[in-house]
C-alpha positions as CSV (number, residue, x, y, z in Angstrom):
1,M,35.7,5.9,-31.5
2,N,34.2,9.0,-30.5
3,Q,32.7,9.2,-34.3
4,M,30.4,6.0,-32.8
5,K,29.9,7.3,-30.2
6,E,28.2,10.1,-31.8
7,L,26.3,8.2,-34.1
8,F,24.8,6.2,-31.5
9,R,23.8,9.3,-29.7
10,W,22.3,10.5,-32.6
11,Y,20.6,7.5,-33.1
12,F,19.0,6.9,-29.7
13,S,17.9,10.7,-29.2
14,K,15.4,9.6,-31.7
15,N,12.2,8.0,-30.9
16,A,13.0,5.2,-33.5
17,L,14.9,4.0,-36.4
18,P,12.3,4.4,-39.1
19,V,10.4,1.5,-40.2
20,W,11.6,1.4,-43.7
21,C,15.3,1.9,-42.4
22,I,14.8,-1.3,-40.2
23,F,13.1,-3.2,-43.7
24,L,15.7,-2.1,-46.2
25,L,18.7,-3.4,-43.3
26,D,16.5,-6.8,-43.3
27,C,16.4,-7.0,-46.9
28,A,20.2,-6.1,-47.1
29,T,20.7,-8.9,-44.9
30,V,18.9,-11.3,-46.9
31,Y,21.1,-10.6,-50.1
32,L,24.6,-10.3,-48.6
33,S,23.7,-14.0,-46.5
34,C,22.8,-15.6,-49.7
35,L,25.7,-13.8,-51.4
36,L,28.2,-15.0,-49.1
37,V,27.4,-18.5,-48.7
38,Y,27.1,-18.6,-52.4
39,A,30.7,-17.6,-52.5
40,I,32.1,-19.8,-50.1
41,N,30.4,-22.7,-51.8
42,N,31.3,-21.9,-54.9
43,G,34.2,-19.7,-55.0
44,I,34.9,-16.1,-55.3
45,L,35.5,-16.7,-59.3
46,M,32.2,-18.3,-59.9
47,T,30.5,-15.7,-58.0
48,L,32.1,-12.8,-60.1
49,Q,31.3,-14.5,-63.1
50,Q,27.8,-15.2,-62.3
51,F,27.0,-12.0,-60.1
52,W,24.1,-10.1,-62.1
53,P,22.2,-13.5,-62.7
54,L,22.7,-14.3,-59.3
55,T,21.4,-11.1,-57.9
56,G,18.4,-11.6,-60.2
57,T,17.7,-14.8,-58.5
58,L,18.5,-13.5,-54.7
59,L,15.8,-10.6,-55.7
60,I,13.0,-13.2,-55.8
61,Y,14.4,-14.7,-52.8
62,I,14.4,-11.7,-51.4
63,A,10.5,-11.2,-52.2
64,C,10.1,-14.4,-50.6
65,Y,11.8,-13.2,-47.5
66,I,9.7,-9.9,-47.6
67,V,6.3,-11.9,-47.2
68,G,7.7,-13.2,-43.8
69,F,8.7,-10.0,-42.9
70,R,5.3,-8.5,-43.8
71,L,3.4,-11.5,-42.0
72,F,5.2,-11.6,-38.3
73,H,5.8,-7.4,-38.5
74,T,9.5,-7.6,-37.7
75,Y,10.5,-4.2,-39.2
76,S,7.6,-2.4,-36.9
77,G,9.1,-2.8,-33.6
78,V,11.8,-0.6,-31.8
79,I,15.2,-2.1,-32.3
80,R,16.5,-1.2,-28.7
81,F,13.7,-2.6,-26.7
82,S,13.6,-6.1,-28.8
83,S,12.7,-8.6,-26.7
84,F,12.7,-12.7,-26.7
85,V,9.1,-12.1,-28.7
86,D,10.4,-10.2,-31.2
87,L,13.4,-12.8,-31.8
88,Q,10.8,-15.4,-32.4
89,R,9.2,-13.4,-35.0
90,V,12.2,-13.0,-37.0
91,G,12.7,-17.0,-36.8
92,F,9.0,-17.4,-38.0
93,A,9.3,-14.7,-40.9
94,V,12.9,-16.6,-42.0
95,I,10.9,-20.1,-41.9
96,T,8.4,-18.5,-44.0
97,G,10.5,-16.9,-46.3
98,F,12.5,-20.4,-46.6
99,A,9.8,-22.3,-47.4
100,L,8.2,-20.2,-50.1
101,I,11.5,-20.6,-51.5
102,I,11.5,-24.2,-51.5
103,I,8.0,-24.0,-53.0
104,A,8.9,-21.4,-55.8
105,R,12.0,-24.2,-56.5
106,L,9.0,-26.7,-57.3
107,F,7.6,-24.4,-59.6
108,G,11.2,-24.2,-61.6
109,L,12.5,-21.0,-60.1
110,N,16.1,-22.6,-60.0
111,E,16.2,-23.2,-64.0
112,I,15.1,-19.4,-64.6
113,L,18.6,-17.7,-63.8
114,V,21.0,-19.1,-61.4
115,E,20.9,-22.4,-60.0
116,I,21.5,-22.5,-56.4
117,R,21.6,-25.6,-54.6
118,L,19.4,-26.7,-51.5
119,R,22.2,-26.5,-49.0
120,D,22.9,-23.2,-49.9
121,I,19.6,-22.1,-49.2
122,I,19.4,-24.0,-46.0
123,F,22.5,-22.7,-44.6
124,S,21.8,-18.5,-45.7
125,A,18.6,-19.1,-43.9
126,L,20.6,-19.9,-41.1
127,L,23.1,-17.1,-41.6
128,I,20.2,-15.0,-42.4
129,L,18.5,-15.6,-38.8
130,L,21.8,-15.5,-36.8
131,L,22.5,-11.6,-38.1
132,M,18.8,-10.2,-37.8
133,C,18.7,-11.4,-34.4
134,A,22.1,-10.4,-33.7
135,M,21.3,-6.9,-35.0
136,R,18.6,-6.5,-32.4
137,V,20.5,-8.1,-29.7
138,L,23.6,-5.7,-30.5
139,V,21.5,-2.4,-31.0
140,K,19.9,-3.5,-27.7
141,Y,23.0,-4.3,-25.7
142,L,24.5,-0.9,-27.2
143,Y,21.7,1.4,-26.3
144,D,21.8,-0.5,-22.7
145,T,25.8,0.4,-22.2
146,T,26.9,3.6,-24.3
147,Y,23.4,5.3,-23.7
148,Q,20.9,4.1,-21.3
149,L,23.1,2.7,-18.0
150,K,24.8,6.2,-18.0
151,Q,21.3,7.4,-17.0
152,A,20.1,4.6,-15.3
153,K,20.8,3.8,-11.3
154,P,22.1,0.7,-10.0
155,I,19.9,-1.4,-7.9
156,F,19.7,-4.5,-5.8
157,I,16.4,-6.4,-5.6
158,Y,15.8,-8.5,-2.3
159,G,13.6,-11.3,-3.2
160,V,14.2,-14.2,-6.5
161,K,10.7,-15.4,-6.6
162,Q,8.0,-14.2,-8.6
163,G,7.8,-10.9,-6.9
164,G,11.3,-10.1,-7.5
165,I,11.4,-11.3,-11.2
166,S,8.5,-9.2,-11.7
167,I,9.9,-6.0,-10.5
168,A,13.3,-7.0,-12.7
169,K,11.4,-7.6,-15.6
170,S,9.3,-4.4,-15.4
171,I,12.2,-1.9,-14.8
172,R,13.9,-3.3,-17.8
173,N,11.0,-2.6,-19.3
174,Q,11.4,1.0,-18.5
175,D,11.2,3.7,-21.0
176,P,13.0,5.9,-20.3
177,A,14.8,3.4,-17.9
178,K,15.3,5.2,-14.3
179,Y,17.3,1.8,-12.8
180,V,19.4,-1.1,-13.9
181,L,19.6,-4.5,-12.3
182,S,22.9,-5.1,-10.8
183,G,22.0,-7.9,-8.6
184,F,19.5,-9.8,-6.4
185,V,19.5,-10.7,-2.5
186,S,18.4,-13.6,-0.9
187,D,17.9,-15.7,2.1
188,I,17.7,-18.9,0.6
189,T,21.2,-20.6,0.9
190,D,20.7,-22.8,-2.7
191,I,20.8,-19.7,-4.8
192,Q,23.0,-17.6,-3.3
193,H,26.0,-16.6,-5.5
194,R,24.2,-18.1,-8.6
195,R,23.5,-15.7,-11.6
196,L,19.7,-15.0,-12.2
197,M,18.8,-13.0,-14.8
198,G,22.1,-12.1,-15.9
199,V,23.4,-10.7,-12.5
200,E,24.8,-12.5,-9.0
201,V,22.4,-13.6,-5.9
202,Y,23.7,-12.3,-3.2
203,A,23.4,-13.5,0.5
204,N,21.5,-11.3,3.1
205,N,24.8,-11.3,5.3
206,D,27.1,-8.3,7.0
207,K,29.1,-8.3,3.8
208,L,25.9,-7.1,2.0
209,I,26.3,-3.4,2.6
210,D,29.8,-3.4,0.9
211,T,28.6,-5.1,-1.6
212,M,26.4,-2.5,-2.4
213,K,28.8,0.3,-2.1
214,K,31.3,-1.5,-4.5
215,H,28.5,-1.9,-7.0
216,H,27.7,1.9,-6.4
217,V,23.8,0.6,-5.6
218,R,22.0,3.1,-3.4
219,H,18.5,1.8,-3.8
220,L,17.1,-1.7,-2.8
221,F,13.6,-2.6,-4.3
222,V,11.9,-4.8,-2.1
223,S,9.9,-7.6,-3.6
224,P,6.1,-7.9,-2.7
225,L,6.7,-10.9,-1.1
226,K,9.4,-10.1,1.6
227,S,7.8,-6.8,2.8
228,E,6.9,-8.7,6.2
229,S,10.9,-9.7,6.2
230,I,12.3,-6.2,5.7
231,R,9.4,-4.9,7.9
232,N,10.5,-7.3,11.0
233,N,14.3,-7.5,10.2
234,T,14.6,-4.4,12.3
235,E,18.8,-4.7,12.4
236,F,18.8,-5.0,8.5
237,V,16.9,-1.6,7.7
238,N,18.5,0.1,9.9
239,R,22.1,-0.7,8.7
240,L,20.4,-0.1,5.1
241,I,19.1,3.5,6.2
242,E,22.3,4.4,8.3
243,N,24.4,3.7,4.8
244,D,22.0,6.0,3.1
245,I,20.5,3.2,0.8
246,K,17.1,3.9,-0.1
247,I,14.4,1.0,0.1
248,F,11.4,0.9,-2.3
249,M,8.6,-1.4,-1.6
250,V,5.2,-1.9,-3.5
251,P,2.3,-0.4,-1.1
252,D,-0.2,-2.4,-2.3
253,V,0.6,-6.0,-1.7
254,Q,-2.8,-7.2,-1.8
255,E,-3.7,-6.0,-5.0
256,W,-0.8,-8.0,-6.7
257,D,-1.6,-11.5,-8.1
258,G,1.7,-13.1,-7.4
259,K,2.2,-13.6,-11.1
260,S,1.9,-10.3,-13.2
261,D,4.6,-7.8,-13.6
262,I,4.7,-4.9,-11.3
263,N,4.6,-1.3,-13.0
264,H,7.7,0.6,-11.3
265,T,5.4,3.5,-11.3
266,Q,4.0,1.4,-8.0
267,L,7.1,1.2,-6.4
268,K,7.6,3.8,-3.8
269,E,10.2,4.9,-1.3
270,V,9.4,3.5,1.9
271,E,8.1,5.5,4.9
272,I,8.1,5.2,8.6
273,E,4.8,3.4,8.7
274,D,6.2,0.3,6.0
275,L,9.0,-0.3,8.1
276,L,7.0,-0.5,11.9
277,P,7.3,-4.1,13.1
278,R,3.7,-6.2,12.6
279,E,2.2,-9.0,11.6
280,K,-0.2,-9.4,8.6
281,I,-3.7,-9.1,9.9
282,E,-6.1,-11.6,7.7
283,V,-9.8,-10.8,7.9
284,D,-12.8,-12.7,6.7
285,M,-14.0,-9.2,4.4
286,D,-16.4,-11.5,2.2
287,A,-18.3,-12.7,5.3
288,I,-18.4,-8.9,6.7
289,G,-19.7,-7.7,3.5
290,K,-22.4,-10.0,3.1
291,Q,-23.6,-9.1,6.2
292,L,-23.4,-5.2,5.2
293,Q,-24.6,-5.6,1.7
294,N,-28.4,-3.8,0.9
295,K,-28.2,-2.5,4.3
296,I,-28.6,1.1,5.4
297,I,-25.5,2.0,7.4
298,L,-24.6,5.7,9.2
299,I,-21.3,6.4,10.0
300,T,-21.0,9.2,12.3
301,G,-17.1,11.0,12.1
302,A,-17.3,9.9,8.8
303,A,-15.1,12.6,7.7
304,G,-12.3,11.5,10.2
305,S,-9.4,9.0,9.9
306,I,-11.1,6.1,11.0
307,G,-14.5,7.2,10.4
308,G,-13.6,7.8,6.5
309,E,-11.6,4.8,6.2
310,I,-14.8,2.6,7.4
311,V,-16.8,4.9,4.8
312,R,-14.4,3.7,2.0
313,Q,-14.6,-0.3,3.0
314,V,-18.3,-0.5,3.7
315,A,-18.7,1.2,0.5
316,L,-17.1,-1.6,-1.5
317,Y,-19.9,-3.9,-0.2
318,S,-22.9,-2.4,-1.9
319,P,-25.2,-1.3,1.0
320,A,-28.3,0.0,0.1
321,K,-27.6,3.7,1.3
322,L,-24.6,5.2,3.0
323,V,-25.8,8.1,5.7
324,L,-22.4,10.3,6.8
325,V,-22.3,12.5,9.4
326,D,-19.8,15.4,10.8
327,Q,-19.7,18.2,11.6
328,A,-16.6,19.1,10.1
329,E,-17.6,20.7,6.6
330,T,-14.3,20.4,4.6
331,P,-13.2,17.4,5.3
332,L,-16.8,15.9,4.5
333,H,-17.1,17.4,1.5
334,D,-13.5,15.5,0.7
335,I,-15.5,12.5,1.5
336,R,-18.6,13.5,-0.7
337,L,-16.0,14.0,-3.7
338,M,-14.4,10.6,-3.2
339,M,-18.3,8.8,-2.9
340,A,-18.8,10.4,-6.2
341,H,-15.8,9.7,-8.0
342,D,-14.9,6.1,-6.4
343,F,-18.5,4.6,-6.0
344,P,-20.9,6.6,-7.9
345,N,-23.4,4.0,-7.8
346,T,-23.8,3.9,-4.0
347,Q,-26.6,6.1,-2.7
348,S,-24.6,8.1,0.1
349,Y,-25.9,11.4,2.1
350,T,-22.9,13.7,3.5
351,L,-24.9,15.3,6.2
352,V,-22.8,18.4,8.3
353,A,-24.3,17.4,11.6
354,D,-23.4,17.7,15.5
355,I,-24.0,14.5,17.2
356,A,-24.9,16.0,20.4
357,N,-27.8,18.1,18.6
358,Q,-30.8,15.5,19.8
359,A,-32.9,17.3,17.3
360,R,-31.1,17.3,14.4
361,M,-30.0,13.6,15.1
362,E,-33.4,12.6,15.4
363,E,-34.4,14.2,12.5
364,I,-32.0,11.8,10.4
365,F,-32.7,8.5,12.1
366,L,-36.3,9.2,11.1
367,A,-35.6,9.8,7.9
368,H,-32.8,7.1,6.8
369,K,-33.9,4.2,9.8
370,P,-30.2,2.9,9.6
371,D,-29.6,-0.8,10.0
372,Y,-26.1,-0.6,11.3
373,V,-24.6,2.5,13.1
374,F,-20.7,2.8,13.3
375,H,-20.0,5.6,15.9
376,A,-16.8,6.9,15.3
377,A,-17.4,10.3,16.0
378,A,-15.3,11.8,18.8
379,Y,-13.0,14.3,20.3
380,K,-9.4,12.6,20.5
381,H,-6.9,14.9,21.6
382,V,-5.6,14.6,25.0
383,P,-4.1,18.2,26.0
384,M,-7.6,19.7,24.3
385,M,-9.7,17.6,26.4
386,E,-7.8,18.4,29.4
387,D,-8.6,22.0,29.1
388,N,-12.0,21.7,27.9
389,P,-13.4,18.7,29.8
390,S,-17.1,20.2,29.5
391,E,-16.9,20.1,25.6
392,S,-15.3,16.3,26.3
393,I,-18.3,15.6,28.2
394,I,-21.0,17.2,25.9
395,N,-19.4,15.7,22.6
396,N,-18.2,12.4,23.7
397,V,-20.5,11.4,26.2
398,L,-23.6,13.3,25.4
399,G,-23.2,12.5,21.6
400,T,-22.6,8.9,22.1
401,Q,-25.9,8.7,24.5
402,I,-27.9,10.6,21.7
403,I,-26.7,8.5,19.1
404,A,-27.3,5.4,21.6
405,D,-30.7,5.8,22.5
406,L,-31.9,6.8,18.8
407,S,-30.5,3.7,17.6
408,V,-32.8,1.7,20.4
409,K,-35.7,4.1,19.2
410,Y,-35.1,3.2,15.5
411,G,-34.2,-0.3,15.7
412,V,-31.2,-0.3,14.7
413,K,-29.9,-4.0,14.5
414,K,-25.8,-3.2,15.5
415,F,-24.1,0.0,17.1
416,V,-20.4,-0.2,16.6
417,M,-18.6,2.4,19.1
418,I,-15.1,3.0,18.5
419,S,-13.3,3.5,21.6
420,T,-9.5,3.8,22.5
421,D,-6.7,2.1,24.8
422,K,-6.8,5.5,26.8
423,A,-10.2,4.6,28.1
424,V,-8.2,1.6,29.9
425,N,-7.2,3.0,33.4
426,P,-7.4,6.9,32.5
427,T,-4.8,9.5,33.4
428,N,-6.9,12.1,31.3
429,V,-10.4,13.4,30.7
430,M,-10.3,12.7,27.1
431,G,-9.3,8.5,28.0
432,C,-12.4,9.0,31.1
433,S,-14.7,10.2,28.7
434,K,-14.9,7.2,26.2
435,R,-14.7,5.1,29.4
436,I,-17.8,6.3,30.2
437,C,-19.3,6.0,26.7
438,E,-18.1,2.6,27.1
439,I,-19.9,2.0,30.5
440,Y,-23.1,3.7,29.0
441,V,-23.4,1.3,26.0
442,Q,-22.4,-1.7,27.5
443,S,-25.3,-0.9,30.1
444,L,-27.6,0.0,27.6
445,D,-27.2,-3.7,25.9
446,K,-27.5,-5.4,29.6
447,A,-30.7,-3.4,29.9
448,I,-32.3,-4.5,26.5
449,K,-31.3,-8.3,27.1
450,E,-32.7,-8.4,30.7
451,G,-36.2,-6.6,28.9
452,K,-35.5,-3.4,31.2
453,V,-35.5,-1.4,27.9
454,K,-37.5,-2.5,24.6
455,G,-35.4,-2.6,21.7
456,V,-33.3,-5.0,19.3
457,T,-30.0,-3.1,19.4
458,Q,-27.1,-4.8,20.1
459,F,-24.1,-2.7,21.3
460,V,-20.5,-3.5,20.4
461,T,-17.4,-1.6,21.9
462,T,-14.0,-1.9,19.9
463,R,-11.2,-0.6,21.8
464,F,-7.2,0.0,20.3
465,G,-4.5,2.1,20.2
466,N,-2.7,4.6,17.9
467,V,-3.3,4.2,13.7
468,L,-0.8,5.1,11.3
469,G,-1.5,8.6,9.5
470,S,-4.2,9.4,11.7
471,N,-5.2,13.1,12.0
472,G,-3.0,14.6,14.6
473,S,-1.0,11.4,15.5
474,V,2.6,11.7,16.2
475,I,4.0,10.5,12.8
476,P,2.6,13.6,10.8
477,L,3.7,15.7,12.9
478,F,7.3,14.6,13.0
479,K,7.1,14.6,9.3
480,E,6.3,18.0,9.5
481,Q,8.8,19.1,11.8
482,I,11.5,17.0,9.9
483,K,10.3,18.9,6.7
484,N,10.3,22.2,8.6
485,G,14.1,21.3,10.0
486,G,13.7,20.3,13.3
487,P,13.6,20.4,16.0
488,V,11.5,16.5,16.1
489,T,10.0,17.0,19.4
490,V,9.6,14.1,21.7
491,T,7.5,14.3,25.0
492,H,9.7,11.7,27.3
493,P,12.6,9.3,26.1
494,D,10.9,6.2,27.6
495,I,7.4,6.8,26.1
496,I,6.2,4.1,24.1
497,R,2.8,3.0,22.1
498,Y,1.1,0.6,20.0
499,F,0.7,1.4,16.3
500,M,-1.9,0.0,13.6
501,L,-2.5,0.7,9.9
502,I,-5.9,2.8,9.4
503,P,-7.4,0.0,7.0
504,E,-6.2,-3.1,9.4
505,A,-7.8,-1.3,12.8
506,C,-11.0,-0.4,10.4
507,K,-11.0,-4.2,9.2
508,L,-10.9,-5.5,12.6
509,V,-13.6,-3.0,13.8
510,L,-15.8,-4.2,11.0
511,E,-15.1,-7.8,11.8
512,A,-15.7,-7.5,15.7
513,G,-18.9,-5.0,14.7
514,T,-20.4,-7.6,12.3
515,M,-19.5,-11.0,14.4
516,G,-20.6,-9.3,17.8
517,H,-23.9,-10.5,19.5
518,G,-24.0,-7.4,21.7
519,G,-22.5,-6.2,24.9
520,E,-18.5,-7.1,24.2
521,I,-15.6,-4.7,24.4
522,F,-13.7,-5.9,21.9
523,V,-9.7,-5.3,22.3
524,F,-7.1,-5.3,19.4
525,D,-3.8,-7.3,19.5
526,M,-1.9,-4.0,18.5
527,G,1.5,-6.0,18.5
528,E,4.6,-4.9,20.1
529,P,5.3,-1.0,21.0
530,V,7.1,1.1,19.7
531,K,9.7,3.5,21.2
532,I,8.8,7.0,20.3
533,I,12.3,8.0,20.6
534,D,13.5,5.3,18.3
535,L,10.4,6.0,15.7
536,A,11.5,9.8,15.7
537,K,15.3,8.6,14.8
538,R,14.5,6.3,12.1
539,M,12.1,9.1,10.6
540,I,14.9,11.2,10.5
541,L,17.1,8.9,8.6
542,L,14.8,7.7,6.3
543,S,14.2,11.5,5.6
544,H,17.8,11.8,4.4
545,A,17.9,15.2,6.6
546,K,20.9,16.7,8.2
547,N,21.7,18.0,11.3
548,I,17.9,17.5,13.0
549,E,17.7,17.8,16.4
550,I,15.8,15.4,18.9
551,K,14.0,17.9,21.5
552,I,12.8,16.4,24.8
553,T,9.6,18.4,25.9
554,G,8.3,17.0,28.9
555,L,5.0,14.7,29.3
556,R,1.7,16.8,28.1
557,D,-1.3,17.2,30.4
558,G,-2.7,13.8,31.2
559,E,0.1,11.8,29.0
560,K,0.9,8.5,30.1
561,L,4.3,6.6,29.7
562,Y,2.5,3.3,27.7
563,E,-1.0,2.8,26.9
564,E,-2.8,-0.2,28.0
565,V,-5.6,-2.3,26.7
566,L,-7.1,-3.8,29.8
567,N,-6.5,-2.5,33.6
568,E,-5.5,-4.6,36.3
569,K,-8.9,-6.3,37.3
570,E,-9.8,-7.3,33.2
571,T,-8.8,-10.3,31.6
572,T,-9.6,-11.4,27.9
573,L,-11.7,-14.3,26.2
574,P,-10.8,-15.4,22.7
575,T,-12.7,-15.1,19.7
576,F,-13.5,-15.5,16.3
577,H,-9.7,-13.9,15.2
578,P,-6.3,-14.4,16.7
579,K,-6.0,-10.6,16.8
580,I,-9.3,-9.6,18.6
581,K,-10.1,-10.5,22.2
582,I,-12.9,-9.7,24.2
583,A,-12.5,-7.6,27.7
584,K,-14.1,-9.0,30.6
585,V,-14.8,-5.5,32.2
586,R,-17.0,-4.7,35.5
587,E,-20.7,-4.4,34.4
588,Y,-22.9,-1.3,35.6
589,D,-26.7,-1.3,36.5
590,Y,-28.1,0.8,33.3
591,D,-30.9,3.1,35.5
592,S,-27.9,3.9,38.0
593,I,-25.3,4.6,35.5
594,R,-27.9,6.8,33.3
595,L,-29.0,9.0,36.5
596,E,-25.0,9.7,37.0
597,I,-24.5,10.6,33.5
598,D,-27.3,12.8,33.1
599,D,-26.0,14.6,36.0
600,L,-22.6,14.7,34.7
601,I,-23.8,16.0,31.6
602,Q,-26.2,18.9,33.1
603,H,-23.2,20.2,35.1
604,S,-21.0,20.0,32.2
605,R,-23.0,22.7,30.6
606,H,-22.5,25.2,33.3
607,D,-20.3,24.2,36.3
608,D,-16.1,24.7,36.6
609,D,-13.7,22.1,35.3
610,M,-12.8,20.9,39.0
611,H,-16.4,19.8,39.3
612,I,-17.0,18.5,36.1
613,V,-13.6,16.2,36.5
614,G,-14.9,15.3,40.1
615,Q,-17.8,13.8,39.0
616,M,-16.1,11.8,36.3
617,K,-13.9,10.1,38.7
618,A,-17.3,9.4,40.7
619,I,-18.3,7.3,38.0
620,V,-14.7,5.9,36.6
621,P,-12.7,5.3,40.0
622,E,-9.6,4.1,38.3
623,F,-9.3,7.4,36.3
624,K,-6.2,8.8,37.7
625,S,-5.1,12.0,36.7
626,Q,-0.9,12.4,35.8
627,H,0.7,15.8,34.9
628,S,-2.2,17.8,35.5
629,K,-4.0,20.1,37.2
630,Y,-6.6,17.7,38.1
631,E,-4.4,15.5,40.4
632,I,-5.1,17.4,43.2
633,L,-9.0,15.8,43.1
634,D,-7.3,12.5,43.7
635,K,-5.7,13.3,47.3
636,T,-9.1,14.6,48.1
637,L,-11.2,11.8,46.8
């Protein structure tokens, strides 16, 4: 037995059995099959008497079969990876050899050496087919059981339709094998406890974890068609994570056509972004693309998380020109390299510039004359802006005012501003600065429509919450803290936030921006809020790290327990998309608000923080500071 194992180890350590060995083995199979059938039907004694003449005849038969082997390349494949297609080729080769023997008999072959009856030839052909197929199946089986399976990890696949079957086929074709299929998991009662692809289909119930442990399964592969189900089944996911079962998903579900095999390299272990409950967002990107095609598009903050994704999505629709502005040199250089690699045929300009530098921005507008402006540039970190209100006004408010005014001056068709849910009932400087930006562009749009300001630009604002994986967001921070061994810092045990994927958020921005008529503040349905402490706990479990502490640090300056997308006096109207609503907000007179904002900007250049924030509160009365030194101003106003 040990000698047999050593033989298989020797064979399977090679890249493949040499072609000539397979060829000779198949020829030997033909010879021995014919000889055996002749002996059974004619007796051993006659077979021995006719041995040499019989061998001469069988060599001619072998030559006929060789023609079939050559035509269908039965010996050129790797036997241990034989598939149904390889067995089909064996069948066609045997049929060809049999047909050539029959033709040869018609020309008197049977009278040359030893006469072999037709029934012997038929039975021989059947035996040859059986043995050649059996040999290939046996080698594949021995490879799987004596060599491959010892190294591969057992897995279950969640989903039994096209997606699950594609994953199963793909992992079975791996070389070398990393995983071996041990079972399927299904929510469909009709197929539970049946067998599929040789393994059992198990029910998704309380016994599943015990079943997986029984089969030593520590990996669950999720079909692309089941990703939304597992994302919204928090209890199931928690049970898997708590029992140290790793979950693998296909990251780019939208790129899979539902039929083709999934390459195993596409599968990745899930991250927290994959498991946050959310509904799939459908956006008519073709309609958006028709509006952006052959247009000159300027994107500020193009090197940031949101701006960079807008660049990627807009570039797909062949704009005439992309003008990409950011003051962060290194990230903008990364965008430049990305454009050169991924969109070499798209004309793009990566311009290092400060949006608050009016002369520089006018130079850019004059040179490129954009049709669309997507304004994503902004300072966004709440604690940083709480300590630097003057910079918040100069960059966020003045920068927005300069870009908006230049858009009017140079005939931009549409200006889309990226705002934030922190602008609603703001409790911090950053949120209030964004609310002032909203007020300015909305009042400017109103003034254009009323004829007070000459222009054609339509101003649209989009307002949404946190995006997963953006620079400075909580998830990258938690990942880094877990990587460093903890502690994971949470500001308050009850703090909650809304989350959305960056690509989904940007698709909604593009749809709202291109479909809006100007003056709207679009708010996005962010789904269900997530408790940050629960997010931290799940990320720790997913990391499989041990002894990671969660530390409550207290709310930061200006931080809310929860974010809102509307204030108490705002209502929403439905739009062209169920996930996008229009906020009905207080309207401001352009001339009056322009004077107030100009005065605020002027004071931001030299006044102290308290005076600047006091002016902000005068413009936005709902701005009430929390956990901030500016709370004292709310008592005096």
